C-alpha positions in Angstrom: 60.7 42.9 34.7 60.3 40.1 37.2 59.1 36.8 35.9 56.0 36.8 38.0 55.0 40.2 36.9 55.6 39.3 33.3 53.4 36.2 33.6 50.6 38.2 35.2 50.8 40.8 32.4 50.5 38.2 29.7 47.4 36.7 31.4 45.9 40.1 31.7 46.5 40.9 28.0 45.1 37.5 26.9 41.9 38.1 29.0 41.5 41.6 27.6 41.9 40.2 24.0 39.2 37.5 24.6 36.8 40.0 26.1 37.2 42.4 23.2 36.6 39.5 20.7 33.5 38.4 22.7 32.1 41.9 22.8 32.7 42.3 19.0 31.0 38.9 18.3 28.0 39.9 20.5 27.7 43.2 18.7 27.9 41.4 15.3 25.3 38.9 16.4 23.0 41.7 17.5 23.5 43.5 14.2 22.8 40.3 12.3 19.6 39.6 14.2 18.3 43.2 13.8 16.6 43.5 10.4 17.1 46.6 8.3 13.3 47.0 8.1 10.0 45.1 8.9 7.9 44.0 5.9 4.2 43.6 6.1 2.0 42.4 3.1 -1.7 43.3 3.4 -3.5 41.3 0.7 -5.9 38.3 0.3 -4.3 35.0 1.2 -3.0 33.6 -2.1 -1.5 37.0 -3.0 0.0 37.6 0.4 1.7 34.2 0.4 3.1 34.8 -3.0 4.5 38.2 -2.2 5.9 37.2 1.2 7.7 34.3 -0.4 9.0 35.8 -3.6 9.1 39.6 -3.3 12.7 40.8 -4.0 12.5 43.3 -1.2 12.6 40.4 1.3 16.3 39.8 0.4 17.4 43.2 1.7 15.9 42.9 5.2 19.1 41.3 6.5 21.5 44.0 5.0 22.9 45.7 8.1 24.2 48.9 6.4 21.2 49.8 4.3 21.0 53.7 4.1 18.0 55.9 3.5 18.8 56.5 -0.2 19.2 52.8 -0.9 15.9 52.0 0.8 14.0 54.6 -1.2 15.5 53.1 -4.4 14.4 49.6 -3.4 10.8 50.7 -2.7 10.6 52.1 -6.2 11.8 48.7 -7.7 9.5 46.7 -5.4 6.4 48.1 -7.1 7.5 46.7 -10.5 8.5 43.4 -8.9 5.2 43.1 -7.2 3.2 43.8 -10.3 5.2 41.1 -12.2 4.4 38.6 -9.4 0.7 39.5 -9.4 0.6 39.0 -13.1 1.6 35.3 -12.6 -1.7 34.9 -10.7 -3.7 36.7 -13.5 -4.0 40.1 -11.8 -2.8 42.7 -14.3 -4.6 45.8 -13.0 -4.2 45.7 -9.2 -4.3 48.7 -6.8 -0.9 48.6 -5.3 0.6 50.9 -2.6 4.1 50.5 -1.0 4.8 52.9 1.8 7.1 53.4 4.7 5.3 54.0 8.0 6.7 56.3 10.7 8.8 54.6 13.3 10.1 55.8 16.7 13.7 57.2 16.9 16.1 54.3 16.6 13.4 51.8 15.8 13.4 49.5 12.8 11.3 51.1 10.0 8.1 49.4 8.8 7.4 48.8 5.1 3.8 48.0 4.1 2.8 46.5 0.8 -1.0 46.9 0.4 -2.6 45.2 -2.5 -6.2 45.2 -3.9 -5.8 42.6 -6.7 -9.0 43.4 -8.6 -10.6 41.0 -11.1 -8.3 38.2 -12.6 -7.7 37.8 -16.3 -10.0 35.4 -18.1 -9.3 33.4 -21.3 -11.5 34.7 -24.1 -9.8 33.1 -27.1 -7.7 30.0 -27.8 -5.9 29.3 -31.1 -4.1 25.9 -31.3 -2.4 25.3 -34.5 -0.1 22.6 -35.9 3.0 22.3 -38.1 4.9 19.3 -39.4 3.4 15.9 -40.4 0.4 16.2 -38.1 -0.8 19.4 -39.8 -0.8 17.9 -43.3 -1.8 14.3 -42.6 -5.3 13.1 -43.4 -4.9 9.8 -41.7 -7.6 9.1 -39.2 -5.1 8.7 -36.3 -3.6 12.1 -37.0 -7.0 13.8 -37.3 -8.1 12.1 -34.0 -4.8 13.3 -32.3 -5.4 16.9 -33.4 -9.0 16.8 -32.1 -7.9 15.2 -28.8 -5.3 17.9 -28.2 -7.8 20.6 -28.7 -10.6 18.8 -26.7 -8.3 18.2 -23.7 -6.8 21.7 -23.6 -6.6 22.6 -20.0 -7.2 26.4 -20.3 -10.3 26.9 -22.5 -12.3 30.1 -22.9 -14.0 31.2 -19.7 -11.2 29.8 -17.5 -9.2 32.1 -15.3 -5.6 32.7 -16.6 -2.6 32.1 -14.4 1.0 31.5 -15.4 1.0 28.1 -13.7 -2.2 27.1 -15.6 -0.7 28.4 -18.9 2.5 26.4 -18.4 0.5 23.3 -17.4 -1.7 23.5 -20.4 1.2 23.9 -22.8 3.0 20.9 -21.2 0.0 18.7 -21.3 -0.6 19.5 -25.0 3.0 18.7 -25.8 2.8 15.4 -23.9 -0.3 14.4 -25.9 1.6 15.3 -29.1 4.8 13.2 -28.4 2.9 10.3 -26.8 2.2 8.8 -30.2 3.4 9.1 -33.7 5.6 12.2 -33.0 8.3 11.7 -30.3 10.3 14.6 -31.8 7.4 17.1 -31.4 8.0 20.5 -29.8 6.3 23.8 -29.1 7.0 26.0 -32.2 5.3 29.1 -30.8 3.3 30.2 -27.8 1.9 33.6 -26.8 -0.5 34.8 -24.1 -1.8 38.3 -25.1 -3.2 39.9 -22.0 -5.3 43.1 -22.2 -4.9 44.6 -18.8 -7.6 47.1 -19.3 -10.3 44.5 -20.0 -8.7 41.5 -18.2 -9.0 39.4 -21.3 -6.4 36.8 -22.3 -6.0 35.6 -25.9 -3.8 32.5 -26.2 -1.9 31.2 -29.2 0.0 27.9 -29.5 1.7 26.1 -32.4 2.8 22.5 -32.0 5.4 21.3 -34.5 5.1 17.5 -34.7 8.1 16.9 -36.9 8.1 13.7 -39.0 6.0 10.6 -38.3 8.1 8.0 -36.5 8.2 4.2 -37.3 10.0 1.7 -35.3 13.0 -0.1 -36.6 15.0 -3.2 -35.5 15.1 -4.1 -31.8 18.5 -3.8 -30.1 18.6 -5.9 -26.9 21.0 -5.5 -24.1 21.2 -7.5 -20.8 20.4 -11.0 -22.2 22.8 -13.7 -21.0 20.9 -16.7 -19.7 17.9 -16.8 -22.1 17.5 -17.0 -25.8 17.6 -13.4 -27.2 14.6 -14.1 -29.4 12.4 -14.1 -26.3 12.5 -10.3 -26.0 11.1 -9.3 -29.4 8.6 -12.1 -29.4 7.2 -11.0 -26.0 7.5 -7.3 -26.6 5.7 -7.5 -30.0 7.0 -4.2 -31.5 7.7 -5.3 -35.1 9.6 -3.0 -37.5 7.3 -0.6 -39.2 5.1 -0.1 -36.2 4.1 3.6 -35.7 5.6 5.0 -32.5 3.2 4.9 -29.5 4.3 5.4 -25.9 1.3 3.4 -24.7 2.3 0.4 -26.7 5.9 0.7 -25.6 4.8 0.8 -21.9 2.6 -2.2 -22.4 5.6 -4.0 -24.1 7.7 -3.2 -21.0 4.9 -4.6 -18.7 4.7 -7.8 -20.9 8.5 -8.3 -20.6 8.4 -7.9 -16.8 5.2 -10.0 -16.5 6.6 -12.8 -18.5 8.7 -13.9 -15.6 11.9 -13.9 -17.5 12.9 -10.4 -16.5 12.9 -8.4 -13.3 13.0 -5.1 -15.2 12.8 -3.9 -18.8 13.4 -0.4 -20.3 12.6 0.5 -23.9 13.9 3.7 -25.5 13.4 5.2 -28.9 15.7 8.1 -29.7 13.7 11.1 -31.1 16.9 12.1 -33.0 17.1 8.8 -34.8 15.9 8.1 -38.4 12.1 8.6 -38.3 11.6 5.9 -41.0 13.2 3.2 -38.9 14.1 4.4 -35.4 16.0 1.6 -33.5 14.2 0.3 -30.5 16.7 0.0 -27.6 15.7 -2.6 -25.0 17.6 -3.1 -21.8 16.5 -5.9 -19.5 17.6 -7.4 -16.3 17.1 -11.2 -16.2 15.2 -12.9 -13.4 17.0 -15.6 -11.4 16.8 -19.1 -12.9 15.0 -20.3 -9.8 12.5 -18.3 -7.8 10.3 -19.0 -4.8 7.3 -16.8 -3.9 5.4 -17.1 -0.6 1.9 -15.6 -0.4 -0.9 -15.1 2.1 -4.4 -13.7 1.5 -8.0 -13.7 2.5 -11.4 -13.9 0.9 -14.9 -14.4 2.3 -15.4 -17.3 0.0 -12.4 -19.4 1.1 -11.2 -17.6 4.3 -7.5 -17.2 4.9 -5.1 -18.8 2.5 -1.4 -19.4 2.1 0.6 -20.3 -1.0 4.1 -21.2 -2.3 5.1 -20.8 -5.9 8.2 -22.2 -7.5 9.5 -21.0 -10.9 12.2 -22.6 -13.0 12.8 -20.2 -16.0 14.7 -22.7 -18.2 14.1 -26.4 -17.8 17.2 -28.4 -18.8 16.9 -29.9 -22.3 13.6 -28.2 -23.1 14.3 -24.5 -22.4 10.7 -24.2 -21.3 9.5 -22.2 -18.3 7.8 -24.1 -15.4 5.7 -22.7 -12.7 4.4 -24.8 -9.8 2.0 -23.5 -7.2 0.6 -25.0 -4.0 -2.3 -23.2 -2.3 -3.9 -24.1 0.9 -7.3 -22.6 2.0 -10.5 -23.8 3.6 -12.6 -24.3 0.4 -10.4 -25.1 -2.6 -6.8 -26.1 -1.9 -4.9 -27.2 -5.0 -1.5 -27.9 -6.5 -0.9 -27.0 -10.1 2.0 -26.9 -12.5 2.3 -25.3 -16.0 5.1 -25.6 -18.5 5.3 -23.4 -21.6 7.7 -22.7 -24.4 9.0 -19.4 -25.7 6.5 -17.8 -28.2 7.2 -18.6 -31.9 7.5 -15.9 -34.5 3.7 -15.7 -34.8 3.2 -15.3 -31.1 1.9 -18.8 -30.4 3.5 -20.9 -27.6 3.1 -24.5 -26.6 2.1 -25.4 -23.1 1.3 -28.3 -20.7 -0.6 -27.8 -17.5 -1.8 -30.1 -14.7 -3.9 -29.4 -11.6 -5.1 -31.4 -8.6 -7.8 -29.7 -6.5 -10.2 -30.4 -3.6 -13.4 -28.3 -3.5 -15.6 -28.3 -0.5 -18.9 -26.3 -0.9 -20.3 -27.4 2.5 -22.5 -30.1 0.9 -20.3 -31.9 -1.6 -16.5 -32.5 -1.7 -15.1 -32.8 -5.2 -11.6 -34.2 -5.8 -10.6 -33.3 -9.4 -7.6 -33.8 -11.6 -6.9 -32.0 -14.9 -4.3 -32.4 -17.6 -4.1 -29.9 -20.5 -1.9 -29.7 -23.7 -2.3 -26.9 -26.2 -1.1 -23.6 -27.6 -1.9 -20.0 -26.6 -1.4 -16.6 -28.2 -1.6 -13.3 -26.4 -2.0 -10.1 -28.5 -2.6 -6.5 -27.6 -6.3 -6.9 -26.8 -7.0 -10.5 -27.7 -6.0 -13.9 -26.1 -6.5 -17.2 -27.8 -6.2 -20.7 -26.4 -6.5 -24.0 -28.2 -6.0 -27.2 -26.2 -7.0 -30.8 -25.4 -8.0 -31.5 -21.8 -8.5 -34.5 -19.6 -10.8 -34.0 -16.6 -11.6 -36.4 -13.8 -14.0 -35.6 -10.9 -14.7 -37.7 -7.8 -17.6 -36.3 -5.9 -18.7 -37.4 -2.4 -21.1 -36.0 0.2 -19.5 -34.3 3.2 -20.0 -37.3 5.4 -18.1 -39.5 2.9 -21.1 -41.2 1.4 -21.5 -41.5 -2.3 -23.3 -38.5 -3.7 -26.7 -38.6 -5.3 -26.9 -38.8 -9.1 -26.1 -35.9 -11.4 -23.5 -34.3 -9.1 -20.6 -34.3 -11.6 -18.9 -37.6 -10.7 -17.2 -38.5 -14.0 -14.3 -38.5 -16.4 -14.0 -36.9 -19.9 -11.6 -35.8 -22.6 -12.3 -32.7 -24.7 -11.0 -30.3 -27.4 -11.4 -26.6 -26.6 -11.0 -23.2 -28.1 -11.1 -20.0 -25.8 -11.2 -16.4 -27.1 -11.1 -13.3 -25.0 -11.1 -9.7 -26.1 -10.5 -6.6 -24.0 -11.4 -3.1 -25.4 -11.1 -0.7 -22.4 -9.7 2.8 -22.4 -7.1 1.8 -19.9 -6.1 -0.9 -17.4 -6.3 -1.9 -14.6 -8.8 0.8 -13.8 -11.0 1.3 -16.9 -13.6 4.0 -17.1 -15.2 3.0 -20.4 -15.1 0.1 -22.8 -16.1 -3.5 -23.0 -14.8 -7.1 -22.9 -16.2 -10.2 -24.5 -15.2 -13.9 -24.2 -16.2 -17.3 -25.6 -15.4 -20.9 -24.8 -16.2 -23.8 -27.2 -15.5 -27.4 -26.4 -16.5 -30.8 -27.6 -15.7 -34.0 -25.8 -16.4 -37.6 -24.8 -17.3 -39.0 -21.4 -15.1 -41.9 -20.3 -17.1 -43.4 -17.4 -20.3 -45.4 -17.9 -21.8 -45.1 -21.4 -19.3 -43.1 -23.5 -21.3 -40.1 -24.6 -20.3 -37.1 -26.6 -21.0 -33.6 -25.1 -20.6 -30.0 -26.2 -19.8 -27.1 -23.9 -20.3 -23.4 -24.7 -19.7 -20.4 -22.4 -20.2 -16.7 -23.4 -19.5 -13.7 -21.2 -19.4 -10.0 -21.5 -18.7 -6.9 -19.5 -19.4 -3.2 -20.5 -18.5 0.0 -18.7 -20.6 3.1 -19.7 -19.7 6.5 -18.3 -22.5 8.8 -17.0 -22.7 12.4 -16.1 -22.1 11.2 -12.5 -20.1 8.0 -12.2 -20.5 5.0 -14.5 -22.6 1.9 -15.0 -21.0 -1.6 -15.3 -22.9 -4.4 -16.9 -21.8 -8.0 -16.6 -23.4 -11.2 -18.1 -22.4 -14.8 -18.5 -24.2 -17.8 -20.0 -23.2 -21.4 -20.3 -24.5 -24.7 -21.6 -23.4 -28.3 -21.7 -25.4 -30.3 -24.2 -25.3 -34.1 -23.7 -27.5 -37.1 -23.2 -29.2 -37.3 -19.8 -27.2 -40.4 -18.8 -23.8 -38.9 -19.7 -21.6 -38.6 -16.7 -20.0 -35.2 -17.4 -17.4 -34.3 -14.8 -18.3 -31.4 -12.4 -15.3 -29.3 -13.7 -17.2 -29.0 -17.0 -20.5 -28.2 -15.4 -21.7 -25.0 -13.6 -22.3 -23.6 -10.2 -22.3 -19.9 -9.1 -22.5 -17.6 -6.1 -19.8 -15.8 -4.2 -17.5 -12.8 -4.2 -17.1 -12.6 -8.0 -20.4 -13.9 -9.3 -23.7 -13.5 -7.4 -23.0 -11.6 -4.2 -25.3 -12.2 -1.2 -24.7 -16.0 -1.5 -21.8 -18.2 -0.4 -19.2 -19.9 -2.6 -21.0 -22.1 -5.2 -24.3 -21.9 -3.2 -26.4 -21.6 -6.4 -26.8 -24.9 -8.3 -29.3 -27.6 -9.0 -31.3 -28.8 -5.9 -31.3 -32.6 -5.9 -34.2 -34.7 -4.5 -31.9 -35.5 -1.5 -31.6 -31.8 -0.7 -28.0 -31.6 -1.9 -27.1 -28.7 -4.2 -25.1 -30.0 -7.2 -23.8 -28.6 -10.5 -26.0 -28.0 -13.5 -25.7 -28.0 -17.3 -27.0 -24.5 -17.9 -25.9 -21.2 -16.4 -27.2 -17.6 -16.5 -25.6 -14.8 -14.5 -26.1 -11.0 -14.7 -25.1 -8.0 -12.8 -25.6 -4.2 -13.0 -23.4 -1.9 -10.8 -23.4 1.8 -10.4 -19.9 3.1 -9.6 -19.4 6.6 -8.2 -15.9 8.0 -7.5 -15.5 9.6 -4.0 -14.2 13.1 -4.3 -12.4 15.2 -1.7 -11.9 18.9 -2.3 -13.3 18.6 -5.8 -10.6 16.0 -6.7 -11.2 12.2 -7.3 -9.7 10.0 -4.6 -8.6 6.3 -4.9 -12.0 5.3 -3.4 -15.4 4.9 -5.0 -18.8 3.7 -3.8 -21.0 1.2 -5.6 -24.6 0.0 -5.6 -25.4 -3.3 -7.3 -27.9 -5.9 -8.2 -26.7 -9.5 -9.1 -28.7 -12.4 -10.3 -27.9 -15.9 -11.3 -29.4 -19.3 -11.9 -28.1 -22.9 -12.6 -30.4 -25.6 -14.0 -30.4 -28.9 -15.9 -33.2 -27.6 -18.2 -33.4 -24.2 -19.9 -36.9 -23.4 -18.7 -35.7 -23.8 -15.1 -33.3 -20.9 -15.5 -36.2 -18.6 -14.7 -35.7 -19.4 -11.0 -33.2 -16.6 -10.5 -31.5 -15.9 -7.2 -31.0 -12.2 -6.7 -28.6 -10.3 -4.5 -28.5 -6.5 -3.8 -26.0 -4.5 -1.9 -23.5 -1.7 -1.7 -19.8 -1.5 -1.3 -16.5 0.4 -1.6 -13.7 0.1 -4.1 -10.0 1.0 -3.5 -7.4 1.4 -6.2 -4.6 -0.3 -4.3 -1.0 -0.6 -5.6 -1.5 -4.3 -6.1 -4.9 -4.1 -7.8 -8.5 -3.2 -7.2 -9.8 -4.1 -3.7 -13.5 -4.5 -3.4 -15.5 -4.7 -0.1 -19.2 -5.4 -0.6 -22.1 -5.9 1.8 -24.9 -7.9 0.0 -28.3 -9.3 0.9 -29.3 -12.5 -0.8 -33.1 -12.3 -1.4 -33.6 -16.1 -1.5 -31.0 -16.8 1.2 -32.5 -14.0 3.4 -29.2 -13.1 4.9 -26.5 -10.4 4.7 -23.1 -11.4 3.6 -19.7 -9.5 3.5 -17.6 -10.0 0.3 -14.0 -9.1 0.1 -12.0 -9.6 -3.1 -8.7 -8.3 -4.5 -8.2 -8.1 -8.2 -10.3 -7.9 -11.4 -12.3 -10.9 -12.7 -13.5 -11.4 -16.2 
């Protein structure tokens, strides 16, 4: 054959081969795109979505060579599969029809699944039992834990039964069991007995707690820069403590909040010796030096900026030092605090100093403070014992010397501060209370040296209601001294603003002097009542809640004058932000006769 003819033959064969392959691919694609049958589910929405997504029949729609006999067999199996799926929604006696509808010659057949679900199963009986230590223990904590598991059961009598709700209820009960005392707890037995004829569900659950767990010695990993004793002293999980996940989580937060560590993880192995389970703590140390920049805003002080420098181990002392500079319109300051590692009893030494300028639109107060003392922070209680030096230099806004009794003075005092917090949870409590007290005795150092005594009492209570909750807040203070004693303004009282009496400006409420200037006073009374109502969407609580409140406060130099109370009323919104509670309030000051917007981030007590 001639070379030219041979080349043309080769090209022709190659083209024919490619055409054949392309035609085969097109036919294969057409076959792949053409379903073996169409599937239509006719049922109420939740049922239809479940069957369309999970019905086994769906998998066979793409089988290209499905013959008539195989399709008939699949239709018989589909009924059992559909009934099992409907049972997960609580429908155990549905009217179910699966049929093949006629189709034109050569057309894809249509399969119809028609469902009338009928009434769902309802829980009529719940039996929750216990095994292990929790079943035999007569300790109040075990009795309370058994009662809590039963009271918080998510699928009580009268509730509709579904497989998802049943699984969630069992998981929640197990979580409540292992959260405290029994980390090795498990579900020993569970049964949902469904009577399809009557649509009644009888539930049985047995929780096996296993043994009571007590914590053993702490095993710390990740410590290189700091003294290893800092971890157990801050975590406060001594050997012999009964296992409690909430306490362990709070210990982790204390370790991270101490500033020594960027992260902390605490683990107790449920397979360990229950009489002394080792507490495994893994930490990642914070840098030796840290600088934090901050910006913020409040209606009291306007925009603010701050810089905070931390040295986590001062040379020679091994103390921690935190210095902060904050600049704003009303109360700029610079402050530093040095404190030691807590001792074995939880007490730590500390030294603090602060220089501040406070401008309340009438008086400008330059103050200096130096404090030396010891503090102790426990699970719910904080204590502070210290000696403090205060100096206040007060001037009128124009720079002239202020009238008398405006807090221009110097003093030294010994003080004791106690605060207790008894809420159900933090930082967003729904019930509980907090109380605090400050007691101090000192001596003025300017003019005639005079002794004085200072007392402050405060309290806050949250009471749940059928709809929302009520929050009560009260504070009272008194400075007892001779009339001529020049007690510095930092030891006296003024109120008004975002976190005290809303409807009034920052420190607007004080003692009116003959010159017309409002100065600090020796007696304080503040009260507030606030109704808080969570905002719901679709029947579920959101991170927002509305409030309505009434605030009142008075400052005076004589107890009888405290009856001249300044009231504020208003409404607002709360938002549970990732960095703390955000409150936005619009309040009307009855004495000031004006509306004022208050914005504050954080909880104050």
